[in-house]
Residue, then its C-alpha position, 0 to 999 in steps of 0.5 A: m118702414k125704418d129710417r137709417y137710424g132705426r126709427i119706425i116711420k108710421y105717421l104722415r102729416l099731409s098738407v092739403t093747402d097753404l091757404c088759410n082764413y087767418r094770418c097768424i103772426y108766427c105762421m105766415n106774412e101779414d099779406g097772406v100767401s101768393k095763391k098757387s095755380h090749380d096745377d101747382i097743388l096736389s089734386i084730391e086724387e094725388l093726395t089719396d094716392i100718397v096716403k095709399a102708398a104710405y099705408s102700403l109702407d105701414i104708415k097708418k097715422i094720417r094727419l091733414t094740415g094746411g094752412e087751414p085744411l077746411v078751406r080746401k075744396g074737396i076736403l070731405t071727399l078726401c076724408r072719405n077716400i082716406r077712411a076707405i083705405g083701411d079701418d086701421v087708419e088713425f085719421v086726424v085733422t088739425t084746424n083753427g076751428s073757425l069752420l067747424p060749426d058748419m063742418a064738424k058733423e060732416l067730418k065725423d060722418a066722413g070718417v075723421d077720428r080726432l081733431n086738433i084745434s089751434l087756440d093760442t089764447l082766450d083773450e079776444d084782443t090777444f086772439r086778434r093780435i095773433t091771428r090778425v083777422g080772427e074772432l075768438k068766438a068763432a074758435i070757441n064755437g068750433i070747439n063746441a061744434a066738435q064736441d056736439a058732433g061726437f068728437t072725443d079726445l079733443k086736443i087744443n094746440t097753444v103755441l107759446l109766444g113770449g110777451i104775447n100769450d104767455g100770461d094766458i097759460f093758466e086760463l087755458i089750463k082751466l079749460t081742462k077742469d070740466n072738459d075732457i080735452q087736452v090743452r097742449f103747450i108747444e114751444l115756438m120754433p124759429l123758422g119761416v117768418v119767426r126765424d129772426w124774432d127776438k129770443s124773448r119770444l121763444v118761451t120754453v115750457k120748463s117753468l110750467e113743467k116744474y109747476l105741474s110735476t108737483s101736483a099732477e100725474m104724468t104720462i107720455d102721449g106721442v111727443a107730449r108729456v101729459y099731466r092730469l091735475p087733481d079733480h080735472k077731467g082733461t089733461v095738459g100736454l107739453i111739447t118741447p121741440m126746442s128745450d128737449s128735442f124728441c128727434a130720437t123718436c121722431d116717427r113722421i114724414r111730411v108732404t107739402a101741398d105742392g107735392r114735396l116730401k119733407p123728411c124733416l120739418h126744418s130741413d131743406t131736403e124735399i123730394d118731389l112726388r108730383g106725377l108719381k104713381g104706383n111703385e114709383l111713388i112708393e119708392a120715392i116715399k122710401e127715399g124720403i124716409m131714408q133721408k131723415p136726419a138724425c136731428h134738427m139743427l134749430t139750436t145750432i145753425g137754425a132752420q134750413t128750410e125757407r118755407n113758412m109754417n103754413e107751407i109745411g103743415g107744422 
């Protein structure tokens, strides 16, 4: 399935909840979110139907997001449903890791291929400042639990926050020395609760890229430029939505937990999928694909969506 700019769309990011057990400062308001009624959130059956419809359009990379997807009731049932759709589904879950000590093995058994784990710092005080309520130890235990459960190709997602965690970069890179993981540094995008943040918080990865390019082998992995430092088991990934947009090769669509297909993370265009089944659902997804814009407007007019990141799925 191609969009009107000839991009092949093969990746669905599916938010299963806007709720989270953290309150990250760049993701949601300090008081969290107003809990939606049961009827306002896609059911496990509806979520499964959307994945099946996307699969029929040859969209075979599925990522479950939130909020925090592991707080969603029925998440393991959904995982099993998605795995049953096809062995060729590339099935990934993004999580803050805090619930993995109890769930990593179950997720593996349910057919999840890979995990991305959000970790913005290795400093306890900074971790609490960013998450407002989280404990660093829980995230570290989650990473260990994922490895113990047999997950490989782990990716650690770090959002760069100027004046907050940009001093922790090299401590995070050290994780790749003896661990076969990828630590990915992601530029902060000014939308939702951070739309009006001071520009000093918006750190680019250019200086880090310059450092890595002199000492590491570089490859491309999706939207990330990936570097392997000499004698390191793992890799470092750089994701640059602000300083070097990858819109021209964007291959994804998003569906929010309340059933809205977003052709672009930053756009206010949304297509309601609630209540649709069969061919009607497939045609609505096609419509969403055809409404993908050529590029985002973050560096010109800014984000057009009013949603916070926890409502979109990142």
